[in-house]
ROFI-39062 format. One line per field, with one value per residue (C-alpha): residue in one letter; x, y, z. Coordinates in steps of 0.5 Angstrom, whole numbers, always signed. Layout:
<sites>
resn	[a;...]
xx	[X;...]
yy	[Y;...]
zz	[Z;...]
</sites>
This chain:
<sites>
resn	[x;x;x;x;x;x;x;x;x;x;x;x;x;x;x;x;x;x;x;x;x;x;x;x;x;x;x;x;x;x;x;x;x;x;x;x;x;x;x;x;x;x;x;x;x;x;x;x;x;x;x;x;x;x;x;x;x;x;x;x;x;x;x;x;x;x;x;x;x;x;x;x;x;x;x;x;x;x;x;x;x;x;x;x;x;x;x;x;x;x;x;x;x;x;x;x;x;x;x;x;x;x;x;x;x;x;x;x;x;x;x;x;x;x;x;x;x;x;x;x;x;x;x;x;x;x;x;x;x;x;x;x;x;x;x;x;x;x;x;x;x;x;x;x;x;x;x;x;x;x;x;x;x;x;x;x;x;x;x;x;x;x;x;x;x;x;x;x;x;x;x;x;x;x;x;x;x;x;x;x;x;x;x;x;x;x;x;x;x;x;x;x;x;x;x;x;x;x;x;x;x;x;x;x;x;x;x;x;x;x;x;x;x;x;x;x;x;x;x;x;x;x;x;x;x;x;x;x;x;x;x;x;x;x;x;x;x;x;x;x;x;x;x;x;x;x;x;x;x;x;x;x;x;x;x;x;x;x;x;x;x;x;x;x;x;x;x;x;x;x;x;x;x;x;x;x;x;x;x;x;x;x;x;x;x;x;x;x;x;x;x;x;x;x;x;x;x;x;x;x;x;x;x;x;x;x;x;x;x;x;x;x;x;x;x;x;x;x;x;x;x;x;x;x;x;x;x;x;x;x;x;x;x;x;x;x;x;x;x;x;x;x;x;x;x;x;x;x;x;x;x;x;x;x;x;x;x;x;x;x;x;x;x;x;x;x;x;x;x;x;x;x;x;x;x;x;x;x;x;x;x;x;x;x;x;x;x;x;x;x;x;x;x;x;x;x;x;x;x;x;x;x;x;x;x;x;x;x;x;x;x;x;x;x;x;x;x;x;x;x;x;x;x;x;x;x;x;x;x;x;x;x;x;x;x;x;x;x;x;x;x;x;x;x;x;x;x;x;x;x;x;x;x;x;x;x;x;x;x;x;x;x;x;x;x;x;x;x;x;x;x;x;x;x;x;x;x;x;x;x;x;x;x;x;x;x;x;x;x;x;x;x;x;x;x;x;x;x;x;x;x;x;x;x;x;x;x;x;x;x;x;x;x;x;x;x;x;x;x;x;x;x;x;x;x;x;x;x;x;x;x;x;x;x;x;x;x;x;x;x;x;x;x;x;x;x;x;x;x;x;x;x;x;x;x;x;x;x;x;x;x;x;x;x;x;x;x;x;x;x;x;x;x;x;x;x;x;x;x;x;x;x;x;x;x;x;x;x;x;x;x;x;x;x;x;x;x;x;x;x;x;x;x;x;x;x;x;x;x;x;x;x;x;x;x;x;x;x;x;x;x;x;x;x;x;x;x;x;x;x;x;x;x;x;x;x;x;x;x;x;x;x;x;x;x;x;x;x;x;x;x;x;x;x;x;x;x;x;x;x;x;x;x;x;x;x;x;x;x;x;x;x;x;x;x;x;x;x;x;x;x;x;x;x;x;x;x;x;x;x;x;x;x;x;x;x;x;x;x;x;x;x;x;x;x;x;x;x;x;x;x;x;x;x;x;x;x;x;x;x;x;x;x;x;x;x;x;x;x;x;x;x;x;x;x;x;x;x;x;x;x;x;x;x;x;x;x;x;x;x;x;x;x;x;x;x;x;x;x;x;x;x;x;x;x;x;x;x;x;x;x;x;x;x;x;x;x;x;x;x;x;x;x;x;x;x;x;x;x;x;x;x;x;x;x;x;x;x;x;x;x;x;x;x;x;x;x;x;x;x;x;x;x;x;x;x;x;x;x;x;x;x;x;x;x;x;x;x;x]
xx	[+14;+20;+22;+28;+31;+38;+41;+48;+49;+53;+52;+56;+51;+55;+62;+60;+61;+68;+71;+77;+76;+81;+80;+73;+71;+75;+72;+65;+67;+70;+63;+59;+64;+63;+55;+55;+59;+54;+48;+52;+53;+46;+44;+48;+45;+50;+48;+41;+41;+45;+40;+34;+37;+38;+31;+28;+31;+30;+22;+22;+26;+21;+15;+17;+18;+11;+8;+11;+9;+2;+2;+4;+11;+10;+6;+12;+17;+14;+18;+25;+24;+22;+27;+33;+37;+38;+45;+43;+37;+42;+46;+40;+37;+33;+29;+26;+20;+20;+23;+27;+31;+33;+33;+26;+23;+25;+23;+16;+15;+17;+14;+8;+6;+9;+9;+4;+1;-2;+0;+7;+6;+6;+14;+14;+10;+15;+21;+18;+16;+22;+26;+22;+23;+30;+30;+26;+31;+25;+25;+24;+21;+24;+23;+15;+14;+18;+14;+7;+9;+10;+4;+0;+3;+1;-6;-8;-5;-10;-16;-15;-14;-20;-24;-22;-22;-25;-24;-20;-13;-9;-3;-3;-7;-9;-7;-1;+1;+1;-6;-9;-6;-7;-14;-15;-12;-17;-22;-20;-19;-25;-29;-31;-35;-29;-24;-29;-29;-21;-20;-25;-21;-15;-18;-20;-13;-10;-14;-13;-5;-5;-10;-5;-1;-6;-9;-2;-1;-8;-6;+1;-2;-7;-2;+2;-4;-6;+1;+0;-6;-3;+3;-2;-6;-6;-4;-11;-13;-7;-9;-16;-12;-7;-12;-13;-20;-23;-24;-32;-31;-26;-30;-36;-33;-31;-37;-43;-48;-47;-54;-54;-48;-50;-49;-42;-40;-36;-29;-30;-32;-25;-21;-24;-22;-15;-10;-5;+2;+5;+0;+0;-7;-14;-19;-25;-32;-35;-42;-48;-51;-44;-44;-51;-50;-43;-45;-51;-57;-60;-66;-72;-76;-71;-69;-74;-71;-64;-65;-67;-61;-57;-60;-60;-52;-54;-52;-45;-45;-51;-49;-47;-49;-52;-55;-52;-46;-50;-47;-40;-35;-29;-22;-21;-14;-13;-11;-5;+1;+2;+9;+12;+15;+18;+22;+24;+29;+33;+40;+40;+48;+47;+43;+47;+53;+50;+48;+55;+58;+53;+55;+62;+62;+58;+63;+69;+66;+64;+57;+54;+47;+42;+38;+37;+30;+31;+25;+26;+23;+23;+28;+31;+32;+31;+35;+32;+37;+36;+42;+45;+43;+47;+48;+47;+43;+47;+53;+50;+47;+54;+56;+52;+58;+62;+57;+56;+63;+63;+57;+60;+53;+49;+44;+44;+39;+39;+33;+35;+30;+24;+18;+14;+18;+24;+29;+34;+33;+38;+36;+41;+39;+38;+43;+37;+32;+25;+19;+13;+7;+2;-3;-1;-2;-9;-11;-9;-14;-11;-13;-20;-22;-20;-24;-20;-25;-19;-14;-7;-3;+4;+7;+10;+14;+20;+16;+13;+6;+2;+1;-5;-6;-12;-11;-17;-14;-7;-11;-5;+1;+8;+12;+19;+25;+31;+30;+30;+28;+21;+17;+13;+11;+9;+4;+2;+1;-3;-8;-9;-11;-16;-19;-19;-23;-28;-33;-34;-39;-35;-28;-25;-18;-15;-8;-3;+3;+8;+12;+6;+8;+7;+0;-2;-4;-10;-13;-18;-21;-24;-31;-31;-26;-24;-26;-24;-26;-32;-28;-22;-21;-16;-17;-10;-7;+0;+1;+3;-2;-8;-5;-6;-13;-15;-12;-17;-23;-21;-21;-28;-31;-28;-32;-38;-38;-37;-43;-48;-45;-47;-54;-55;-52;-47;-39;-36;-37;-38;-44;-47;-47;-50;-56;-56;-57;-63;-67;-63;-62;-70;-70;-71;-70;-75;-74;-75;-67;-64;-62;-56;-51;-47;-40;-35;-28;-23;-16;-11;-4;+1;+8;+14;+12;+19;+17;+11;+14;+20;+15;+9;+11;+6;+1;+1;+3;-3;-9;-5;-4;-12;-14;-9;-11;-19;-21;-20;-28;-31;-27;-21;-14;-8;-2;+4;+11;+18;+25;+28;+26;+29;+27;+25;+20;+18;+16;+15;+7;+7;+11;+6;+0;+2;+3;+3;+10;+13;+21;+24;+32;+35;+42;+43;+41;+39;+34;+31;+30;+26;+22;+21;+24;+29;+35;+34;+32;+39;+40;+35;+37;+33;+28;+22;+25;+22;+20;+13;+12;+5;+5;+12;+11;+16;+15;+20;+16;+18;+13;+9;+11;+6;+8;+6;+2;-2;-4;-6;-10;-14;-15;-17;-22;-25;-25;-29;-35;-35;-36;-41;-45;-51;-53;-52;-50;-44;-42;-37;-33;-34;-34;-31;-34;-31;-27;-29;-23;-21;-22;-30;-30;-28;-33;-29;-32;-35;-36;-33;-30;-25;-22;-21;-16;-12;-6;+1;+2;-5;-4;+3;-1;-7;-2;+2;-5;-8;-2;-1;-8;-7;-11;-9;-7;-1;+2;+1;+5;+11;+11;+12;+14;+8;+3;-3;-8;-5;-5;-12;-14;-11;-15;-21;-20;-19;-26;-29;-26;-29;-22;-23;-28;-30;-27;-28;-25;-18;-18;-15;-20;-22;-19;-25;-21;-16;-9;-11;-18;-14;-10;-16;-19;-13;-13;-21;-20]
yy	[-24;-28;-33;-38;-43;-44;-50;-49;-56;-54;-58;-61;-67;-71;-69;-70;-64;-65;-67;-63;-58;-62;-65;-66;-59;-57;-62;-60;-53;-55;-58;-52;-47;-52;-52;-44;-43;-48;-44;-37;-39;-41;-35;-30;-25;-28;-35;-34;-30;-36;-41;-37;-36;-44;-46;-40;-43;-50;-48;-45;-51;-56;-51;-51;-59;-60;-55;-58;-65;-64;-60;-67;-68;-73;-78;-76;-78;-84;-89;-85;-85;-92;-95;-90;-87;-80;-80;-84;-79;-73;-75;-75;-68;-68;-74;-71;-66;-64;-56;-59;-64;-71;-69;-65;-71;-76;-72;-71;-78;-81;-75;-74;-81;-86;-82;-77;-74;-67;-66;-65;-58;-57;-59;-52;-48;-51;-48;-42;-40;-42;-38;-32;-33;-33;-27;-23;-25;-28;-34;-40;-46;-51;-57;-55;-53;-59;-64;-60;-60;-68;-69;-65;-68;-75;-73;-69;-75;-80;-75;-74;-81;-83;-77;-80;-87;-91;-86;-89;-85;-88;-84;-83;-82;-75;-78;-81;-88;-87;-85;-90;-96;-93;-93;-99;-103;-99;-101;-108;-108;-104;-103;-97;-94;-95;-92;-85;-85;-86;-80;-75;-77;-75;-69;-67;-68;-64;-58;-58;-59;-54;-49;-43;-44;-43;-37;-34;-35;-32;-26;-25;-25;-20;-16;-16;-15;-9;-6;-6;-2;+3;+4;+6;+11;+18;+20;+20;+13;+11;+12;+8;+2;+1;-5;-1;+1;+7;+9;+9;+1;+1;+5;+1;-6;-3;+1;+1;-5;-8;-7;+1;+2;+4;-2;-3;-3;-8;-4;-4;-11;-12;-8;-12;-18;-16;-17;-12;-14;-11;-16;-21;-22;-19;-16;-20;-17;-18;-22;-17;-20;-19;-11;-10;-12;-8;-2;+3;+4;+11;+13;+9;+15;+17;+10;+11;+18;+15;+9;+14;+18;+12;+10;+17;+17;+23;+19;+17;+16;+13;+10;+17;+16;+23;+23;+30;+28;+23;+27;+26;+23;+20;+21;+16;+12;+15;+22;+18;+17;+9;+8;+1;-3;-10;-13;-18;-13;-15;-18;-26;-25;-20;-24;-30;-26;-23;-30;-33;-27;-28;-35;-34;-28;-32;-38;-34;-33;-40;-39;-45;-44;-49;-45;-38;-36;-30;-25;-19;-13;-6;-3;-8;-16;-20;-26;-30;-35;-41;-42;-49;-51;-48;-41;-35;-30;-24;-27;-26;-19;-16;-18;-12;-8;-14;-16;-9;-9;-16;-14;-7;-4;+2;+0;-7;-8;-15;-17;-22;-26;-24;-24;-30;-33;-37;-34;-29;-23;-19;-14;-12;-6;-7;-4;-2;+0;+1;+6;+4;+7;+10;+8;+1;+1;+4;-1;-7;-12;-11;-3;-4;-10;-7;-7;-1;+5;+10;+6;+9;+6;+6;+2;-5;-9;-13;-19;-14;-14;-8;-5;-2;+1;+3;+10;+9;+3;+7;+12;+17;+17;+20;+21;+23;+23;+28;+33;+30;+22;+22;+25;+30;+25;+20;+25;+26;+19;+18;+24;+21;+14;+18;+22;+15;+12;+17;+22;+29;+27;+22;+25;+32;+35;+40;+41;+45;+48;+53;+52;+55;+50;+43;+43;+49;+45;+42;+49;+48;+42;+47;+46;+39;+36;+42;+43;+50;+55;+60;+66;+64;+66;+60;+53;+51;+54;+57;+62;+59;+63;+60;+53;+54;+57;+51;+46;+49;+49;+41;+40;+43;+39;+33;+35;+37;+30;+27;+30;+28;+21;+21;+24;+18;+13;+10;+9;+11;+15;+9;+7;+14;+14;+7;+10;+16;+12;+8;+14;+19;+23;+25;+28;+35;+41;+46;+50;+45;+44;+37;+36;+31;+32;+26;+26;+25;+23;+29;+28;+33;+33;+38;+39;+42;+40;+42;+49;+49;+47;+52;+58;+56;+50;+48;+52;+47;+41;+41;+41;+36;+31;+32;+30;+24;+22;+22;+24;+16;+15;+21;+20;+25;+23;+26;+26;+30;+30;+33;+33;+34;+28;+31;+30;+37;+36;+29;+29;+23;+25;+25;+19;+15;+18;+16;+9;+9;+11;+12;+13;+15;+15;+19;+21;+18;+12;+17;+20;+13;+11;+17;+16;+8;+7;+2;+3;+2;+8;+11;+4;+6;+9;+14;+16;+13;+7;+7;+3;+3;+1;+0;-3;-5;-9;-6;-7;-4;-1;+3;+9;+10;+15;+21;+27;+34;+34;+28;+31;+38;+33;+30;+37;+40;+34;+35;+43;+42;+39;+44;+49;+46;+44;+48;+46;+52;+48;+46;+53;+53;+48;+44;+49;+48;+50;+56;+54;+55;+57;+59;+66;+65;+60;+65;+70;+74;+77;+83;+80;+85;+79;+79;+86;+85;+79;+83;+81;+84;+87;+89;+97;+97;+93;+98;+104;+100;+98;+105;+109;+104;+104;+97;+91;+84;+78;+77;+84;+83;+76;+79;+85;+82;+75;+71;+65;+66;+64;+70;+75;+73;+74;+81;+82;+80;+84;+90;+89;+88;+95;+98;+99;+95;+92;+85;+80;+81;+74;+75;+82;+87;+89;+97;+101;+105;+110;+115;+115;+121;+117;+111;+114;+116;+110;+106;+111;+109;+101]
zz	[-7;-9;-4;-5;+0;+1;+4;+5;+8;+13;+19;+25;+26;+21;+24;+31;+36;+38;+31;+29;+23;+18;+11;+12;+13;+7;+2;+5;+3;-3;-5;-3;-7;-13;-12;-11;-17;-21;-19;-20;-27;-29;-26;-29;-34;-40;-39;-38;-45;-49;-46;-48;-55;-55;-53;-58;-64;-62;-61;-68;-71;-68;-70;-77;-77;-74;-79;-85;-82;-82;-88;-92;-91;-86;-92;-97;-92;-89;-93;-92;-85;-84;-89;-87;-81;-80;-83;-90;-90;-89;-95;-100;-98;-105;-102;-96;-96;-89;-88;-82;-87;-84;-77;-77;-81;-76;-70;-73;-74;-68;-63;-67;-71;-67;-60;-57;-64;-64;-56;-59;-60;-52;-53;-57;-52;-46;-50;-51;-44;-41;-46;-45;-37;-39;-43;-38;-32;-28;-24;-29;-25;-29;-26;-24;-31;-34;-30;-32;-39;-39;-35;-40;-46;-44;-42;-48;-52;-49;-49;-56;-57;-54;-58;-64;-63;-68;-74;-79;-81;-86;-84;-76;-71;-68;-61;-63;-63;-55;-54;-59;-56;-49;-50;-54;-48;-43;-47;-47;-39;-37;-43;-47;-41;-36;-42;-42;-34;-34;-39;-35;-28;-32;-35;-28;-25;-30;-29;-22;-22;-28;-27;-24;-29;-34;-31;-31;-38;-40;-35;-38;-45;-44;-41;-47;-51;-47;-47;-55;-54;-49;-55;-60;-56;-54;-47;-44;-47;-44;-37;-39;-42;-36;-33;-26;-24;-23;-16;-17;-18;-13;-8;-11;-8;-2;+1;-4;-5;-12;-14;-13;-18;-26;-31;-33;-40;-43;-42;-35;-34;-38;-33;-27;-30;-31;-26;-23;-24;-18;-14;-18;-17;-19;-14;-13;-12;-5;-5;-5;+1;+5;+3;+5;+12;+13;+10;+12;+7;+6;+9;+6;+4;+0;-4;-10;-11;-10;-15;-20;-19;-20;-26;-29;-27;-23;-16;-15;-8;-6;+1;+4;+11;+12;+5;+3;-1;-6;-12;-9;-14;-11;-14;-20;-20;-27;-23;-21;-25;-27;-25;-26;-21;-22;-16;-21;-23;-17;-19;-18;-18;-12;-8;-9;-7;-1;+1;+1;+4;+10;+10;+10;+15;+20;+19;+21;+28;+28;+27;+23;+20;+17;+12;+9;+6;+2;+1;-4;-3;-6;-2;+2;+1;+8;+9;+14;+17;+22;+26;+28;+35;+41;+37;+42;+38;+42;+38;+31;+33;+35;+28;+25;+23;+21;+16;+13;+12;+8;+4;+3;+4;+8;+12;+15;+20;+24;+27;+32;+33;+29;+33;+32;+27;+31;+26;+25;+20;+16;+12;+6;+2;-6;-11;-15;-10;-13;-12;-10;-14;-10;-16;-15;-8;-8;-13;-9;-6;+1;+0;-4;+1;+8;+14;+17;+19;+17;+12;+11;+6;+9;+3;+2;+7;+6;+3;-2;+1;+1;+8;+11;+18;+21;+25;+29;+33;+34;+35;+34;+30;+31;+25;+25;+20;+18;+12;+5;+8;+6;+12;+7;+2;+8;+10;+3;+2;+9;+7;+0;+3;+7;+1;-3;+2;+6;+3;+6;+11;+14;+14;+16;+17;+21;+18;+21;+17;+20;+13;+9;+3;+5;+6;+2;-4;+0;+1;-5;-1;+5;+4;+3;+8;+13;+20;+23;+28;+25;+26;+22;+15;+13;+14;+14;+20;+19;+25;+32;+36;+32;+33;+40;+39;+34;+38;+44;+39;+38;+45;+46;+40;+44;+50;+46;+43;+50;+53;+47;+47;+55;+53;+48;+52;+47;+48;+42;+36;+31;+36;+36;+28;+28;+32;+29;+22;+26;+27;+32;+26;+26;+33;+33;+39;+41;+35;+30;+28;+28;+35;+34;+28;+25;+27;+22;+24;+25;+23;+26;+22;+25;+21;+24;+31;+34;+31;+35;+42;+41;+40;+45;+49;+54;+51;+45;+49;+54;+49;+45;+51;+53;+46;+45;+52;+51;+44;+41;+43;+40;+33;+33;+32;+31;+27;+29;+25;+27;+24;+30;+35;+42;+49;+49;+43;+44;+51;+55;+56;+48;+47;+52;+49;+41;+41;+33;+31;+24;+24;+17;+17;+23;+24;+31;+35;+40;+36;+34;+41;+42;+36;+37;+44;+40;+35;+28;+25;+24;+19;+14;+7;+6;+0;+4;+7;+14;+21;+23;+30;+34;+41;+41;+34;+29;+21;+16;+10;+3;+3;-3;-7;-10;-13;-12;-19;-17;-11;-15;-20;-14;-11;-17;-18;-12;-12;-19;-15;-9;-15;-18;-11;-10;-3;+1;+7;+3;+2;+9;+12;+18;+24;+31;+37;+40;+46;+53;+57;+63;+62;+61;+66;+71;+69;+63;+57;+61;+68;+73;+77;+71;+72;+79;+78;+72;+69;+72;+65;+64;+65;+61;+55;+55;+54;+48;+45;+45;+43;+37;+35;+34;+38;+37;+41;+36;+37;+45;+44;+40;+45;+51;+49;+52;+50;+47;+53;+57;+51;+50;+57;+57;+51;+54;+60;+56;+52;+59;+61;+55;+52;+45;+42;+41;+36;+29;+26;+24;+24;+29;+35;+34;+40;+43;+47;+46;+50;+55;+56;+58;+63;+67;+66;+69;+75;+77;+76]
</sites>
């Protein structure tokens, strides 16, 4: 995170509130302009390159002079340096042995022999580091690096002087004259033991002050080494050398006990020690004891077999809660492309220019500010300002368009005030927005060590921090955005996050895809990760009539789970599963079958929800509302997405029961208010730029990018395991129960009472069915433009009357009578 603090030094306290704006103000503005010009001059790319070249040449010259001094030129030149000055030595170059000539000989003698000794090498290191940061357009931290280098030089001069004290050197002391005489004075003042104590204290202080810098240099050096290895390897080896751990290690830190994993190779240990460039920190291992407490263990009876499987490499998922998927391997991060992202590429001149224009624009309207904090994000830069006392927040909020005009930028958003900060935020889009790679987000420490039950990596904030949300706490999510603004990529990022955090026994999906192309790539995960009605052929739902059926089956699953929770006397699915692991799993019914099954989380994702509402209306909305209102406690969660957030699609009941909202760029402020209950989404710039709102708190994020090829690779990796799985119970997906609807409750399915309350369209529908010899619910829907429930009720009444046969999965029913017999039957009913 790049944070800068800018103090324009514009205050009214010095002038007095009633002071006129005269020459004092002009002088102050002149000083401000001069300071800004100096700042812009030294932050320009051209100036940084020139300064970097000068420092690099200076470091090379010093290094050559020092090496030449140590190689023997120091002894040879000692008389010349002592008896003549630089000018005189320059006039007789044949008498100087140092490769740095007269200046090099003089500098080496005074800095090394009469100065700090071998510690003078730190001066060379300082020059190289500053030059490198200038060349790479990174923040220099000049004063902190300089003070640290000075302190390090003094410290090592004294330490080396102490270590070599008493050794007779004919030429110079390794600690230099400074180190030697400092230790000599310490011995005379506090004795030999006191001198050693002072040196130890000095070393400890140096270690405390310089630890972060040392680790940073170590990390950067290791990155350079790994990058060189990357350039020399082929494509497959490239991925393995990118300093990102395999998912077995990632999930290992998050879910499984350390002692349950296979012994790591040296290569894996090297990967663990590498920091991620995007986060600036490396992931840390959790304590073994903490993991044991957090994660449930497998049954005691199976532990010896599991441990043997771990040692042989056959068991890769030892903490699967059901014990059925202990051989399942989580997808590796190597399946994701290793895209790079660097917020350091944001132009410093751009930041300074925008900062000055904001100050100038606010100043035109009489708004003075105390200081500005700058937070550079992947897509936008947040300018966090604190106005002078007495400035109304509404006055700044009303200047949104004026600031956008001044900055010539699209998508300016003012947050006035910022919640819990006491500041006002102005978000300005970057000229060169960065792509947030899915791989680096999943590899981040925030995701690896998250405590979320259903973690969703939604991207990076404007302060460049990874943002992980828990679906179980929302508990349902509404996603909306115009075409091409990143909505589909966002849904894929959510699904990928869940696949990388949960195994087949813990998570099931219900995917609804009216367009037939958005979720089709996930069809290969049917056996492991999908839930569907038993009589359906496809796991991904694409037809409206089947959507209503699947949603009603989800409602029935919800009701069945509540009955089980009531029977077991627990309140949530988490409590139930914990009790199931403690012994409930072993209870059997009268037939010897398992009485209580494990309850996985079920996540239903509906794309193009507006199309569903147009074709089915209330028949779709009713089960969705029932699930949204009640299903949280039993582990069923919904995500619905739409391109058109109108009040006819996103109704009041849906908004009331979907606290989690994700808004990508929309066309109008009205659409933004429908999604978020607040404006702002119409100011987004697209390409994954989004606003996430839960319980009224809104956060601007950049959605992580994942390509179709990466999704295909993940699905192929899981599909191969499905094909090699010989467990008979894994040959089919998780079956949802058949919905016990109104027809069944009223005596349908063969009961004579259902024929007494025949539908008004019953006779006409019978004639249509027997004449066409095709009996299906969807054909009745299309013919009479009715909903799925009504068409299904008519079909059940025909079955009760013996006109059509029973349902046979997704195929049409068989017509049992001829048209002539149908007329006779209708006359008797």
